C-alpha positions as CSV (number, residue, x, y, z in Angstrom):
1,X,-61.2,-44.0,-51.0
2,X,-62.3,-40.9,-49.7
3,X,-62.1,-41.8,-46.3
4,X,-58.5,-43.2,-46.7
5,X,-57.8,-39.9,-48.8
6,X,-59.2,-37.8,-46.4
7,X,-57.5,-39.7,-43.4
8,X,-53.8,-39.3,-45.5
9,X,-54.7,-35.7,-45.7
10,X,-55.2,-35.2,-42.1
11,X,-52.0,-36.9,-41.6
12,X,-50.0,-35.0,-43.9
13,X,-51.9,-31.7,-42.5
14,X,-50.8,-32.3,-38.9
15,X,-47.1,-33.5,-40.0
16,X,-46.9,-30.5,-41.8
17,X,-48.6,-28.1,-39.0
18,X,-45.8,-30.1,-36.6
19,X,-42.7,-29.4,-38.8
20,X,-43.5,-25.7,-39.2
21,X,-44.6,-25.4,-35.4
22,X,-42.6,-23.4,-32.9
23,X,-39.2,-24.7,-32.5
24,X,-38.4,-25.6,-29.0
25,X,-35.5,-23.8,-27.5
26,X,-32.9,-25.6,-25.3
27,X,-32.2,-23.4,-22.2
28,X,-28.2,-23.4,-21.7
29,X,-27.4,-22.7,-18.0
30,X,-25.0,-20.0,-17.6
31,X,-23.6,-18.4,-14.3
32,X,-25.3,-15.3,-12.7
33,X,-23.5,-12.2,-13.3
34,X,-21.2,-11.3,-10.7
35,X,-23.2,-9.2,-8.1
36,X,-21.7,-5.6,-7.8
37,X,-18.6,-5.6,-5.3
38,X,-17.2,-2.0,-3.8
39,X,-13.7,-1.8,-4.8
40,X,-11.1,-2.9,-2.4
41,X,-7.5,-1.8,-2.1
42,X,-5.7,-4.7,-0.6
43,X,-2.4,-3.3,-1.2
44,X,-2.6,0.7,-1.3
45,X,0.4,2.0,-2.8
46,X,2.0,-1.0,-3.1
47,X,2.4,-1.3,1.0
48,X,0.4,-4.6,1.3
49,X,-1.7,-2.4,3.1
50,X,-5.2,-1.5,2.5
51,X,-6.0,2.1,2.4
52,X,-8.1,1.9,5.9
53,X,-5.2,0.2,7.3
54,X,-3.0,3.2,6.4
55,X,-5.3,5.7,7.9
56,X,-5.7,3.7,10.9
57,X,-1.5,3.7,11.2
58,X,-2.2,7.9,10.2
59,X,-0.9,8.0,7.0
60,X,-3.0,9.4,4.5
61,X,-2.6,8.6,1.0
62,X,0.9,8.0,-0.6
63,X,3.3,7.2,2.4
64,X,6.3,8.4,0.3
65,X,4.4,12.3,1.0
66,X,5.9,11.5,4.8
67,X,9.5,12.1,4.4
68,X,9.9,11.9,8.7
69,X,9.9,9.1,11.1
70,X,9.4,9.3,14.6
71,X,10.8,6.8,17.4
72,X,9.7,6.2,20.7
73,X,11.8,7.9,23.8
74,X,15.6,6.4,24.1
75,X,15.0,4.0,20.9
76,X,16.0,3.4,17.6
77,X,13.8,0.4,17.2
78,X,11.2,1.0,13.9
79,X,7.7,1.5,14.7
80,X,5.7,-0.4,11.9
81,X,4.2,3.2,10.7
82,X,8.0,4.3,10.0
83,X,8.7,1.1,8.4
84,X,5.7,1.1,6.0
85,X,7.2,4.9,4.8
86,X,10.3,3.7,5.0
87,X,9.9,0.8,2.5
88,X,7.7,3.1,0.6
89,X,10.4,5.5,-0.2
90,X,12.8,2.7,-1.3
91,X,10.7,1.5,-3.6
92,X,10.3,4.9,-5.2
93,X,14.3,4.9,-4.9
94,X,14.9,1.6,-6.4
95,X,13.8,3.3,-9.7
96,X,16.1,5.9,-9.6
97,X,19.6,4.7,-9.4
98,X,22.2,7.4,-8.6
99,X,19.5,9.5,-6.0
100,X,21.5,10.9,-3.3
101,X,19.9,10.2,0.1
102,X,20.4,11.8,3.2
103,X,19.2,10.5,6.9
104,X,19.1,13.4,9.4
105,X,18.9,11.5,12.7
106,X,17.4,14.0,15.6
107,X,16.4,13.3,19.3
108,X,14.6,15.4,22.1
109,X,16.7,17.5,24.7
110,X,17.0,15.0,27.2
111,X,19.8,13.2,27.4
112,X,23.8,14.7,27.2
113,X,25.1,16.0,24.0
114,X,27.1,12.7,23.2
115,X,24.2,10.5,24.0
116,X,21.8,12.4,21.9
117,X,24.7,12.5,18.8
118,X,25.0,8.6,19.3
119,X,21.7,7.6,19.3
120,X,20.1,10.2,16.3
121,X,23.1,8.1,14.2
122,X,21.7,4.9,15.5
123,X,18.1,6.2,14.4
124,X,19.8,7.1,11.0
125,X,21.5,3.8,10.3
126,X,18.9,1.6,11.0
127,X,16.5,3.8,8.3
128,X,19.6,3.2,6.0
129,X,20.0,-0.4,6.5
130,X,15.9,-0.9,6.2
131,X,16.0,1.1,2.8
132,X,19.0,-1.1,1.5
133,X,17.4,-4.2,2.7
134,X,13.9,-2.7,1.0
135,X,15.5,-2.0,-2.4
136,X,17.4,1.5,-2.1
137,X,20.9,0.3,-2.0
138,X,21.9,1.3,-5.3
139,X,21.7,4.7,-4.4
140,X,24.4,6.5,-2.7
141,X,23.0,7.5,1.7
142,X,24.7,9.5,4.1
143,X,23.4,9.2,7.5
144,X,23.9,12.3,9.7
145,X,23.3,12.9,13.3
146,X,22.2,16.2,14.9
147,X,21.0,15.1,18.3
148,X,19.3,17.7,20.1
149,X,20.7,20.5,18.1
150,X,18.0,21.1,15.6
151,X,14.8,20.3,17.5
152,X,11.1,21.5,15.2
153,X,9.3,21.7,18.1
154,X,10.9,24.1,20.9
155,X,8.7,23.8,24.1
156,X,9.8,21.4,26.9
157,X,6.8,18.8,27.0
158,X,6.0,15.4,25.7
159,X,4.5,16.3,22.5
160,X,7.1,18.6,21.5
161,X,9.9,15.8,22.5
162,X,8.0,13.2,20.6
163,X,8.2,15.3,17.6
164,X,12.4,15.9,17.9
165,X,12.8,11.9,18.1
166,X,13.1,11.7,14.3
167,X,15.2,10.9,11.0
168,X,14.5,13.3,7.9
169,X,14.5,11.2,4.8
170,X,15.8,14.0,2.2
171,X,16.4,13.3,-1.8
């Protein structure tokens, strides 16, 4: 009976030791933490362009800081850079109903006075149409053409002429 009792004690001891031993933990698989990604703004200032895209267009910072858009020689077509600036002003004005906007169209000195007045008007009207379509339609807008009468650069060269072919956005 001693043998039976010793055997029973050994079994009991083994059961006790295994029951009190370490509990096995089950590994739960989790996704690794995301790698640190640099912040990239793919919609800088609500323009739909990244900061680097804006900088490539020559726009540093908020496009509403620019109040002048420029045009090619003998053209009233709005370039992409100018479109970004105009649309940014339109979004800003959309939340400020009643703000009066004046669009001043200008030309360089080449061409007749009458032609330049008409071209300056087409430029200002083109900007007004784009602003209205982009959300600034609730604001009273006045377009005025000064033709070649108010140059910002007085030299007689391509650099000066390109600075004078413009629409100034005033509000």
